[in-house]
N, CA, C and O of each residue as an XYZ file, in Angstrom:
728
protein
N     -22.894    -60.882     10.305
C     -23.581    -59.687      9.873
C     -22.756    -59.025      8.765
O     -21.556    -58.816      8.943
N     -23.370    -58.693      7.631
C     -22.615    -58.096      6.531
C     -22.134    -56.681      6.880
O     -22.803    -55.929      7.589
N     -20.940    -56.348      6.351
C     -20.379    -55.015      6.552
C     -21.114    -54.038      5.642
O     -21.256    -54.291      4.446
N     -21.584    -52.918      6.203
C     -22.285    -51.948      5.358
C     -21.322    -51.344      4.333
O     -20.159    -51.076      4.636
N     -21.818    -51.140      3.145
C     -20.988    -50.521      2.113
C     -21.166    -49.013      2.197
O     -22.270    -48.508      2.399
N     -20.070    -48.319      2.039
C     -20.084    -46.866      2.087
C     -20.212    -46.359      0.665
O     -19.452    -46.757     -0.217
N     -21.166    -45.490      0.449
C     -21.351    -44.926     -0.894
C     -20.167    -44.029     -1.227
O     -19.718    -43.244     -0.392
N     -19.679    -44.147     -2.423
C     -18.576    -43.309     -2.861
C     -19.103    -41.936     -3.235
O     -20.239    -41.796     -3.689
N     -18.285    -40.942     -3.045
C     -18.690    -39.587     -3.425
C     -18.699    -39.488     -4.941
O     -18.046    -40.279     -5.621
N     -19.434    -38.521     -5.473
C     -19.419    -38.333     -6.931
C     -17.997    -38.080     -7.434
O     -17.639    -38.520     -8.527
N     -17.183    -37.371     -6.638
C     -15.792    -37.132     -7.035
C     -15.026    -38.444     -7.170
O     -14.285    -38.639     -8.134
N     -15.203    -39.334     -6.213
C     -14.477    -40.611     -6.250
C     -14.899    -41.422     -7.475
O     -14.060    -41.982     -8.181
N     -16.199    -41.476     -7.714
C     -16.690    -42.206     -8.889
C     -16.149    -41.582    -10.176
O     -15.671    -42.283    -11.067
N     -16.234    -40.249    -10.257
C     -15.759    -39.568    -11.461
C     -14.247    -39.674    -11.607
O     -13.747    -39.797    -12.726
N     -13.517    -39.630    -10.514
C     -12.051    -39.754    -10.587
C     -11.660    -41.137    -11.108
O     -10.745    -41.261    -11.922
N     -12.351    -42.169    -10.640
C     -12.058    -43.521    -11.135
C     -12.397    -43.640    -12.623
O     -11.632    -44.208    -13.402
N     -13.550    -43.098    -13.002
C     -13.964    -43.163    -14.403
C     -13.012    -42.349    -15.281
O     -12.637    -42.792    -16.367
N     -12.621    -41.163    -14.815
C     -11.703    -40.329    -15.594
C     -10.338    -41.000    -15.727
O      -9.711    -40.923    -16.783
N      -9.880    -41.653    -14.672
C      -8.593    -42.368    -14.730
C      -8.642    -43.481    -15.773
O      -7.618    -43.850    -16.348
N      -9.840    -44.009    -16.009
C     -10.015    -45.056    -17.022
C     -10.239    -44.448    -18.411
O     -10.456    -45.175    -19.381
N     -10.185    -43.094    -18.507
C     -10.293    -42.449    -19.806
C     -11.615    -41.766    -20.103
O     -11.807    -41.269    -21.212
N     -12.527    -41.728    -19.152
C     -13.837    -41.108    -19.366
C     -13.706    -39.584    -19.293
O     -13.593    -39.017    -18.205
N     -13.720    -38.934    -20.439
C     -13.539    -37.481    -20.505
C     -14.728    -36.726    -19.906
O     -14.552    -35.645    -19.344
N     -15.918    -37.278    -20.019
C     -17.082    -36.602    -19.432
C     -16.995    -36.582    -17.911
O     -17.389    -35.606    -17.274
N     -16.479    -37.658    -17.334
C     -16.297    -37.694    -15.879
C     -15.289    -36.622    -15.462
O     -15.470    -35.955    -14.443
N     -14.227    -36.461    -16.255
C     -13.233    -35.438    -15.940
C     -13.831    -34.036    -16.099
O     -13.507    -33.136    -15.324
N     -14.683    -33.849    -17.077
C     -15.354    -32.555    -17.247
C     -16.214    -32.227    -16.026
O     -16.275    -31.075    -15.596
N     -16.874    -33.237    -15.472
C     -17.675    -33.007    -14.263
C     -16.764    -32.587    -13.103
O     -17.098    -31.677    -12.345
N     -15.621    -33.249    -12.973
C     -14.667    -32.880    -11.925
C     -14.185    -31.441    -12.134
O     -14.073    -30.668    -11.183
N     -13.907    -31.102    -13.373
C     -13.463    -29.750    -13.691
C     -14.519    -28.725    -13.269
O     -14.206    -27.746    -12.591
N     -15.756    -28.956    -13.670
C     -16.826    -28.009    -13.338
C     -17.010    -27.887    -11.825
O     -17.285    -26.798    -11.321
N     -16.862    -28.986    -11.108
C     -17.048    -28.983     -9.664
C     -15.934    -28.221     -8.939
O     -16.176    -27.632     -7.886
N     -14.728    -28.228     -9.488
C     -13.574    -27.717     -8.739
C     -12.868    -26.517     -9.356
O     -11.996    -25.936     -8.711
N     -13.205    -26.132    -10.555
C     -12.463    -25.078    -11.257
C     -12.455    -23.749    -10.495
O     -11.414    -23.095    -10.429
N     -13.563    -23.344     -9.932
C     -13.615    -22.056     -9.240
C     -12.682    -22.019     -8.030
O     -11.965    -21.039     -7.828
N     -12.690    -23.070     -7.236
C     -11.827    -23.109     -6.044
C     -10.360    -23.115     -6.450
O      -9.546    -22.415     -5.848
N     -10.024    -23.892     -7.455
C      -8.640    -23.974     -7.924
C      -8.203    -22.622     -8.474
O      -7.109    -22.145     -8.173
N      -9.060    -22.010     -9.279
C      -8.743    -20.705     -9.845
C      -8.504    -19.684     -8.728
O      -7.551    -18.908     -8.795
N      -9.346    -19.679     -7.723
C      -9.185    -18.734     -6.612
C      -7.859    -18.900     -5.894
O      -7.200    -17.915     -5.564
N      -7.468    -20.134     -5.653
C      -6.198    -20.383     -4.965
C      -5.015    -19.927     -5.804
O      -4.122    -19.249     -5.294
N      -4.994    -20.287     -7.077
C      -3.844    -19.904     -7.905
C      -3.879    -18.417     -8.244
O      -2.824    -17.822     -8.465
N      -5.049    -17.805     -8.291
C      -5.143    -16.370     -8.538
C      -4.394    -15.609     -7.446
O      -3.620    -14.700     -7.742
N      -4.620    -15.972     -6.208
C      -3.932    -15.306     -5.099
C      -2.427    -15.537     -5.176
O      -1.650    -14.608     -4.957
N      -2.011    -16.753     -5.480
C      -0.578    -17.049     -5.584
C       0.056    -16.355     -6.782
O       1.250    -16.055     -6.761
N      -0.718    -16.098     -7.815
C      -0.208    -15.440     -9.022
C      -0.281    -13.920     -8.905
O      -0.112    -13.214     -9.899
N      -0.526    -13.422     -7.724
C      -0.551    -11.981     -7.533
C      -1.730    -11.309     -8.198
O      -1.625    -10.167     -8.644
N      -2.850    -12.005     -8.268
C      -4.092    -11.498     -8.855
C      -3.936    -11.173    -10.340
O      -4.643    -10.324    -10.884
N      -3.004    -11.861    -10.978
C      -2.832    -11.749    -12.433
C      -3.798    -12.769    -13.036
O      -3.530    -13.970    -13.037
N      -4.926    -12.269    -13.550
C      -5.992    -13.162    -14.011
C      -5.559    -14.056    -15.168
O      -5.913    -15.235    -15.204
N      -4.806    -13.515    -16.103
C      -4.357    -14.330    -17.241
C      -3.439    -15.450    -16.762
O      -3.563    -16.594    -17.198
N      -2.515    -15.111    -15.858
C      -1.608    -16.134    -15.332
C      -2.398    -17.184    -14.540
O      -2.129    -18.380    -14.650
N      -3.359    -16.735    -13.753
C      -4.169    -17.666    -12.957
C      -4.958    -18.611    -13.864
O      -5.089    -19.798    -13.564
N      -5.479    -18.087    -14.970
C      -6.194    -18.956    -15.913
C      -5.242    -20.005    -16.489
O      -5.592    -21.181    -16.589
N      -4.035    -19.572    -16.867
C      -3.042    -20.515    -17.394
C      -2.675    -21.568    -16.352
O      -2.606    -22.759    -16.656
N      -2.442    -21.118    -15.126
C      -2.054    -22.057    -14.064
C      -3.196    -23.021    -13.726
O      -2.958    -24.192    -13.433
N      -4.431    -22.522    -13.769
C      -5.581    -23.399    -13.522
C      -5.646    -24.482    -14.590
O      -5.838    -25.659    -14.284
N      -5.484    -24.076    -15.840
C      -5.493    -25.062    -16.927
C      -4.334    -26.044    -16.780
O      -4.506    -27.248    -16.968
N      -3.144    -25.521    -16.440
C      -1.990    -26.400    -16.227
C      -2.279    -27.419    -15.124
O      -1.919    -28.591    -15.236
N      -2.928    -26.957    -14.067
C      -3.242    -27.853    -12.952
C      -4.195    -28.966    -13.397
O      -4.016    -30.124    -13.018
N      -5.194    -28.622    -14.190
C      -6.137    -29.646    -14.643
C      -5.499    -30.581    -15.672
O      -5.815    -31.770    -15.708
N      -4.621    -30.059    -16.491
C      -3.891    -30.939    -17.424
C      -3.039    -31.915    -16.625
O      -3.019    -33.114    -16.905
N      -2.337    -31.390    -15.629
C      -1.503    -32.253    -14.779
C      -2.373    -33.272    -14.049
O      -1.985    -34.433    -13.913
N      -3.541    -32.848    -13.582
C      -4.445    -33.777    -12.889
C      -4.865    -34.898    -13.835
O      -4.874    -36.066    -13.447
N      -5.210    -34.552    -15.061
C      -5.606    -35.567    -16.051
C      -4.467    -36.571    -16.244
O      -4.695    -37.780    -16.302
N      -3.240    -36.055    -16.342
C      -2.077    -36.918    -16.561
C      -1.780    -37.796    -15.356
O      -1.290    -38.914    -15.514
N      -2.066    -37.309    -14.160
C      -1.697    -38.025    -12.930
C      -2.868    -38.745    -12.254
O      -2.709    -39.292    -11.162
N      -4.025    -38.748    -12.884
C      -5.185    -39.392    -12.255
C      -4.920    -40.838    -11.863
O      -5.440    -41.320    -10.857
N      -4.128    -41.516    -12.644
C      -3.806    -42.901    -12.321
C      -3.020    -43.047    -11.027
O      -2.997    -44.122    -10.428
N      -2.373    -41.964    -10.594
C      -1.596    -41.973     -9.352
C      -2.441    -41.600     -8.136
O      -2.000    -41.774     -7.000
N      -3.649    -41.090     -8.364
C      -4.518    -40.720     -7.246
C      -4.961    -41.996     -6.550
O      -5.590    -42.862     -7.158
N      -4.625    -42.106     -5.256
C      -4.857    -43.357     -4.507
C      -6.162    -43.368     -3.721
O      -6.453    -44.354     -3.043
N      -6.946    -42.315     -3.789
C      -8.238    -42.233     -3.099
C      -8.091    -42.332     -1.584
O      -9.017    -42.749     -0.889
N      -6.895    -41.939     -1.069
C      -6.684    -41.926      0.384
C      -7.184    -40.616      0.991
O      -7.396    -40.521      2.200
N      -7.369    -39.618      0.146
C      -7.942    -38.344      0.574
C      -9.033    -37.997     -0.426
O      -9.227    -38.693     -1.423
N      -9.738    -36.918     -0.147
C     -10.773    -36.478     -1.082
C     -10.111    -36.013     -2.373
O      -9.010    -35.464     -2.345
N     -10.765    -36.228     -3.480
C     -10.231    -35.800     -4.758
C      -9.963    -34.294     -4.750
O      -8.929    -33.848     -5.246
N     -10.886    -33.512     -4.191
C     -10.728    -32.058     -4.151
C      -9.470    -31.638     -3.403
O      -8.808    -30.676     -3.791
N      -9.138    -32.353     -2.336
C      -7.922    -32.074     -1.571
C      -6.689    -32.377     -2.406
O      -5.748    -31.584     -2.450
N      -6.697    -33.517     -3.064
C      -5.585    -33.909     -3.932
C      -5.405    -32.894     -5.064
O      -4.283    -32.481     -5.356
N      -6.488    -32.501     -5.687
C      -6.440    -31.553     -6.796
C      -5.960    -30.186     -6.323
O      -5.143    -29.556     -6.994
N      -6.447    -29.723     -5.191
C      -6.032    -28.439     -4.628
C      -4.528    -28.427     -4.394
O      -3.841    -27.475     -4.764
N      -4.020    -29.490     -3.777
C      -2.581    -29.559     -3.485
C      -1.779    -29.568     -4.783
O      -0.745    -28.908     -4.882
N      -2.250    -30.308     -5.767
C      -1.585    -30.354     -7.064
C      -1.570    -28.954     -7.691
O      -0.544    -28.535     -8.226
N      -2.680    -28.234     -7.633
C      -2.764    -26.888     -8.220
C      -1.845    -25.909     -7.504
O      -1.176    -25.101     -8.148
N      -1.807    -25.975     -6.192
C      -0.903    -25.099     -5.439
C       0.539    -25.408     -5.826
O       1.347    -24.493     -5.984
N       0.867    -26.678     -5.980
C       2.223    -27.046     -6.403
C       2.539    -26.487     -7.786
O       3.658    -26.034     -8.023
N       1.586    -26.510     -8.691
C       1.784    -25.934    -10.027
C       2.088    -24.441     -9.899
O       3.003    -23.933    -10.548
N       1.325    -23.743     -9.067
C       1.543    -22.304     -8.880
C       2.895    -22.029     -8.220
O       3.589    -21.085     -8.598
N       3.268    -22.846     -7.240
C       4.557    -22.652     -6.575
C       5.717    -22.960     -7.518
O       6.746    -22.286     -7.471
N       5.562    -23.964     -8.368
C       6.601    -24.254     -9.366
C       6.751    -23.070    -10.319
O       7.860    -22.749    -10.746
N       5.642    -22.427    -10.649
C       5.695    -21.254    -11.508
C       6.472    -20.130    -10.824
O       7.272    -19.448    -11.465
N       6.241    -19.937     -9.530
C       6.981    -18.922     -8.776
C       8.479    -19.248     -8.803
O       9.305    -18.372     -9.057
N       8.819    -20.512     -8.540
C      10.235    -20.927     -8.554
C      10.846    -20.732     -9.939
O      11.975    -20.258    -10.062
N      10.100    -21.096    -10.980
C      10.611    -20.994    -12.351
C      10.886    -19.548    -12.730
O      11.734    -19.283    -13.582
N      10.196    -18.632    -12.122
C      10.406    -17.217    -12.406
C      11.559    -16.660    -11.590
O      11.856    -15.467    -11.652
N      12.210    -17.534    -10.821
C      13.395    -17.117    -10.077
C      13.105    -16.174     -8.930
O      13.907    -15.289     -8.630
N      11.971    -16.355     -8.292
C      11.628    -15.488     -7.164
C      12.653    -15.670     -6.054
O      12.966    -16.794     -5.660
N      13.166    -14.567     -5.562
C      14.158    -14.653     -4.501
C      13.472    -14.643     -3.146
O      12.382    -14.089     -3.002
N      14.109    -15.258     -2.148
C      13.527    -15.269     -0.807
C      13.397    -13.850     -0.248
O      14.169    -12.955     -0.593
N      12.431    -13.673      0.598
C      12.190    -12.375      1.235
C      11.870    -12.636      2.705
O      11.467    -13.752      3.032
N      12.025    -11.682      3.592
C      11.719    -11.873      4.988
C      10.400    -11.260      5.470
O       9.831    -10.578      4.618
N       9.666    -11.386      6.920
C       8.240    -11.016      7.265
C       7.739    -10.598      8.680
O       8.600    -10.179      9.453
N       6.117    -10.678      9.220
C       5.479    -10.194     10.493
C       4.784    -11.266     11.325
O       4.419    -12.324     10.812
N       4.606    -10.983     12.608
C       3.976    -11.919     13.535
C       2.556    -12.274     13.165
O       2.103    -11.988     12.056
N       1.866    -12.888     14.078
C       0.582    -13.507     13.802
C      -0.634    -12.601     13.975
O      -1.647    -13.056     14.507
N      -0.579    -11.342     13.552
C      -1.806    -10.547     13.565
C      -2.747    -11.189     12.559
O      -2.346    -11.516     11.441
N      -3.961    -11.361     12.949
C      -4.867    -12.125     12.097
C      -5.503    -11.274     11.020
O      -6.070    -10.216     11.291
N      -5.396    -11.752      9.802
C      -6.158    -11.182      8.704
C      -7.518    -11.866      8.729
O      -7.702    -12.807      9.502
N      -8.471    -11.437      7.922
C      -9.791    -12.080      7.936
C      -9.691    -13.573      7.660
O      -8.834    -14.024      6.900
N     -10.570    -14.320      8.282
C     -10.638    -15.760      8.042
C     -11.006    -16.020      6.596
O     -11.661    -15.200      5.953
N     -10.579    -17.173      6.086
C     -10.911    -17.568      4.718
C     -12.426    -17.535      4.526
O     -13.171    -18.118      5.314
N     -12.867    -16.863      3.495
C     -14.291    -16.816      3.194
C     -15.000    -15.596      3.756
O     -16.099    -15.263      3.314
N     -14.377    -14.913      4.741
C     -15.003    -13.715      5.272
C     -14.744    -12.559      4.310
O     -13.708    -12.515      3.647
N     -15.670    -11.647      4.240
C     -15.490    -10.478      3.377
C     -15.804     -9.216      4.166
O     -16.856     -8.605      3.977
N     -14.872     -8.818      5.071
C     -15.139     -7.652      5.903
C     -14.860     -6.333      5.181
O     -14.996     -5.264      5.777
N     -14.474     -6.395      3.916
C     -14.114     -5.201      3.170
C     -15.188     -4.869      2.151
O     -15.898     -5.748      1.664
N     -15.296     -3.578      1.834
C     -16.144     -3.201      0.711
C     -15.364     -3.540     -0.557
O     -14.179     -3.864     -0.482
N     -16.001     -3.470     -1.699
C     -15.359     -3.868     -2.959
C     -14.098     -3.057     -3.224
O     -13.096     -3.616     -3.668
N     -14.123     -1.768     -2.967
C     -12.953     -0.919     -3.222
C     -11.798     -1.312     -2.306
O     -10.650     -1.371     -2.745
N     -12.098     -1.584     -1.030
C     -11.048     -1.994     -0.095
C     -10.467     -3.352     -0.496
O      -9.259     -3.571     -0.412
N     -11.333     -4.244     -0.925
C     -10.879     -5.571     -1.343
C      -9.950     -5.450     -2.554
O      -8.911     -6.108     -2.609
N     -10.327     -4.607     -3.524
C      -9.473     -4.403     -4.698
C      -8.137     -3.802     -4.305
O      -7.098     -4.187     -4.843
N      -8.157     -2.857     -3.366
C      -6.919     -2.236     -2.897
C      -6.026     -3.283     -2.224
O      -4.815     -3.306     -2.441
N      -6.630     -4.143     -1.411
C      -5.876     -5.207     -0.756
C      -5.299     -6.176     -1.791
O      -4.137     -6.569     -1.687
N      -6.091     -6.557     -2.776
C      -5.606     -7.464     -3.815
C      -4.447     -6.846     -4.587
O      -3.472     -7.532     -4.897
N      -4.546     -5.550     -4.902
C      -3.440     -4.874     -5.605
C      -2.186     -4.859     -4.738
O      -1.078     -5.070     -5.231
N      -2.369     -4.608     -3.441
C      -1.222     -4.574     -2.528
C      -0.573     -5.953     -2.432
O       0.654     -6.055     -2.457
N      -1.366     -7.003     -2.322
C      -0.826     -8.364     -2.264
C      -0.100     -8.688     -3.561
O       0.960     -9.314     -3.542
N      -0.659     -8.271     -4.675
C      -0.050     -8.534     -5.980
C       1.322     -7.882     -6.104
O       2.175     -8.385     -6.835
N       1.548     -6.789     -5.413
C       2.818     -6.074     -5.496
C       3.904     -6.695     -4.629
O       5.073     -6.329     -4.758
N       3.550     -7.618     -3.756
C       4.560     -8.258     -2.906
C       5.510     -9.097     -3.761
O       5.115     -9.603     -4.811
N       6.754     -9.247     -3.319
C       7.652    -10.184     -3.999
C       7.016    -11.576     -4.012
O       6.296    -11.941     -3.083
N       7.280    -12.342     -5.052
C       6.572    -13.607     -5.290
C       6.619    -14.570     -4.104
O       5.580    -15.102     -3.712
N       7.783    -14.806     -3.530
C       7.853    -15.771     -2.425
C       7.171    -15.229     -1.177
O       6.528    -15.981     -0.444
N       7.306    -13.939     -0.934
C       6.624    -13.323      0.202
C       5.117    -13.450      0.019
O       4.397    -13.778      0.962
N       4.648    -13.192     -1.186
C       3.221    -13.327     -1.491
C       2.775    -14.767     -1.293
O       1.702    -15.021     -0.745
N       3.606    -15.718     -1.743
C       3.244    -17.134     -1.603
C       3.076    -17.506     -0.132
O       2.109    -18.175      0.231
N       4.018    -17.075      0.720
C       3.914    -17.401      2.148
C       2.683    -16.736      2.744
O       1.937    -17.379      3.481
N       2.458    -15.474      2.442
C       1.297    -14.761      2.978
C      -0.005    -15.436      2.551
O      -0.886    -15.671      3.379
N      -0.124    -15.741      1.284
C      -1.350    -16.359      0.770
C      -1.545    -17.741      1.387
O      -2.635    -18.061      1.861
N      -0.500    -18.557      1.382
C      -0.645    -19.913      1.916
C      -0.971    -19.893      3.404
O      -1.797    -20.683      3.862
N      -0.340    -19.006      4.165
C      -0.564    -18.981      5.607
C      -1.871    -18.274      5.981
O      -2.730    -18.857      6.642
N      -2.016    -17.018      5.554
C      -3.133    -16.210      6.032
C      -4.437    -16.449      5.281
O      -5.516    -16.268      5.846
N      -4.356    -16.844      4.040
C      -5.586    -17.018      3.267
C      -5.963    -18.489      3.158
O      -7.122    -18.857      3.347
N      -4.980    -19.322      2.852
C      -5.278    -20.742      2.660
C      -5.179    -21.555      3.952
O      -5.628    -22.701      3.991
N      -4.603    -20.983      5.000
C      -4.583    -21.650      6.304
C      -3.495    -22.697      6.494
O      -3.627    -23.566      7.356
N      -2.426    -22.634      5.712
C      -1.346    -23.607      5.872
C      -0.519    -23.267      7.109
O      -0.466    -22.112      7.533
N       0.130    -24.292      7.687
C       1.068    -24.094      8.791
C       2.451    -23.798      8.209
O       2.742    -24.148      7.065
N       3.292    -23.154      9.005
C       4.640    -22.809      8.539
C       5.444    -24.049      8.147
O       6.274    -23.990      7.240
N       5.202    -25.161      8.822
C       5.915    -26.394      8.479
C       5.571    -26.844      7.060
O       6.447    -27.275      6.310
N       4.301    -26.743      6.700
C       3.866    -27.116      5.347
C       4.435    -26.161      4.302
O       4.886    -26.582      3.237
N       4.405    -24.877      4.621
C       4.928    -23.873      3.697
C       6.421    -24.087      3.484
O       6.908    -24.060      2.353
N       7.138    -24.300      4.576
C       8.579    -24.532      4.479
C       8.902    -25.731      3.609
O       9.823    -25.688      2.795
N       8.144    -26.797      3.783
C       8.379    -28.005      2.975
C       8.096    -27.731      1.497
O       8.862    -28.154      0.630
N       7.011    -27.031      1.209
C       6.643    -26.766     -0.189
C       7.580    -25.780     -0.870
O       7.877    -25.925     -2.055
N       8.048    -24.778     -0.129
C       8.889    -23.739     -0.726
C      10.374    -23.987     -0.466
O      11.216    -23.158     -0.811
N      10.691    -25.131      0.143
C      12.073    -25.508      0.423
C      12.768    -24.414      1.225
O      13.815    -23.902      0.829
N      12.166    -24.066      2.358
C      12.748    -23.072      3.253
C      12.526    -23.528      4.690
O      11.637    -24.334      4.967
N      13.326    -23.015      5.583
C      13.179    -23.329      6.999
C      11.894    -22.706      7.541
O      11.397    -21.714      7.007
N      11.371    -23.299      8.597
C      10.166    -22.775      9.234
C      10.396    -21.331      9.668
O       9.519    -20.484      9.501
N      11.564    -21.050     10.221
C      11.893    -19.690     10.645
C      11.891    -18.711      9.482
O      11.484    -17.559      9.634
N      12.346    -19.172      8.320
C      12.339    -18.316      7.134
C      10.911    -18.033      6.708
O      10.585    -16.912      6.319
N      10.057    -19.047      6.782
C       8.646    -18.847      6.450
C       8.029    -17.809      7.378
O       7.291    -16.932      6.930
N       8.327    -17.906      8.658
C       7.790    -16.933      9.620
C       8.342    -15.537      9.340
O       7.616    -14.547      9.424
N       9.621    -15.466      9.009
C      10.223    -14.171      8.687
C       9.602    -13.581      7.421
O       9.349    -12.379      7.345
N       9.360    -14.441      6.427
C       8.728    -13.991      5.189
C       7.329    -13.446      5.485
O       6.938    -12.410      4.948
N       6.591    -14.132      6.326
C       5.239    -13.699      6.671
C       5.280    -12.343      7.378
O       4.470    -11.462      7.089
N       6.222    -12.183      8.300
C       6.372    -10.918      9.020
C       6.661     -9.785      8.040
O       6.049     -8.721      8.126
N       7.572    -10.000      7.126
C       7.938     -8.960      6.158
C       6.764     -8.652      5.217
O       6.484     -7.488      4.933
N       6.088     -9.687      4.742
C       4.968     -9.475      3.819
C       3.879     -8.644      4.484
O       3.325     -7.732      3.870
N       3.577     -8.956      5.726
C       2.550     -8.186      6.433
C       2.997     -6.743      6.627
O       2.194     -5.819      6.494
N       4.271     -6.547      6.939
C       4.806     -5.201      7.086
C       4.720     -4.416      5.783
O       4.334     -3.248      5.773
N       5.085     -5.071      4.691
C       4.998     -4.423      3.384
C       3.550     -4.072      3.045
O       3.275     -3.006      2.494
N       2.634     -4.969      3.378
C       1.212     -4.694      3.131
C       0.749     -3.474      3.927
O       0.075     -2.591      3.397
N       1.121     -3.442      5.201
C       0.725     -2.292      6.036
C       1.280     -0.995      5.457
O       0.597      0.029      5.427
N       2.522     -1.056      5.001
C       3.166      0.132      4.435
C       2.432      0.597      3.169
O       2.125      1.779      3.015
N       2.161     -0.339      2.281
C       1.477     -0.004      1.025
C       0.058      0.482      1.307
O      -0.379      1.482      0.739
N      -0.652     -0.209      2.167
C      -2.033      0.163      2.457
C      -2.107      1.466      3.247
O      -3.038      2.249      3.060
N      -1.140      1.706      4.123
C      -1.095      2.951      4.896
C      -0.796      4.147      4.011
O      -1.320      5.238      4.234
N       0.050      3.943      3.001
C       0.423      5.023      2.083
C      -0.724      5.400      1.171
O      -0.797      6.530      0.687
N      -1.629      4.449      0.934
C      -2.730      4.732      0.008
C      -3.963      5.265      0.705
O      -4.947      5.602      0.047
N      -3.928      5.352      2.067
C      -5.130      5.874      2.739
C      -5.047      7.365      2.940
O      -5.971      7.967      3.489
């Protein structure tokens, strides 16, 4: 009995074509993923829109350069997301962000939920933007992007305990800033 063939996703087809030099295939990948990538790096960049645009472009340039290394063992979107987060984290490191300490596991809204009105959301974004870069990175990766402390520690070259301490401090700083503005 013949083995059924599994249809490749449009991303997989476009990633293979783009790796072979097809610029239109890469443009399709860009259009499909640019918003998600921009959102992730925007949060890591402290809601600095110009920086997030630069980092998004850097991530896609890096993706174009590294497409030949994509092994199709995961979804293209997952690979691209991880690459973009790494670009943003390298930017944080390059700016010489110093380590900071943090708060326990009080839950912020789940990714995608919008329990705030527009004004509250803007206030929260401004408060997150004011956090020290590494503290912001841990908070964003853990509470917004859903990473585990082990993953954060590996990416930011810090111990798991340091990641937890950073998260505790970032949440405390957020409460302080948000409490002072109410």
